[in-house]
Steps between C-alpha positions, in 0.01 A plus 500: 500500500519882459232680712320638186484151348379359831222761520392429137489124576288557808260712291485237228421229747193702607357481148222253417636177354398575147677837517815340644504242226468784235780688673730196506430428138598856403816481710600166350436624145726803572784255543454305183686746295829467692799347339700205647765742606252725672344198676846389618562849645158512674564160658849600594360821670242276677764257624712789635199656673417164665860447603508846659180424691653183638831655588346800667262281709181630343399146411571165657600192298367158574676166451384323180408190699254699714338672189457166336353341822258791534394480137441126520295546813288767321408278211441194705 
């Protein structure tokens, strides 16, 4: 996540729950007007960003079995 975006996210998480919900609603509404082609480009950019983070070692991947095991343990 770019530093500016990370800082904005940190600030947003400090808001009261009602204010965070209002902000989330505004952000989601801002995406409603995008076309299928724009959405595809946005998802492609997100996939490329995530791939770069993995390849550069910024994030660590987990085996799917481990994730499913943890999720099952959390909901049990």
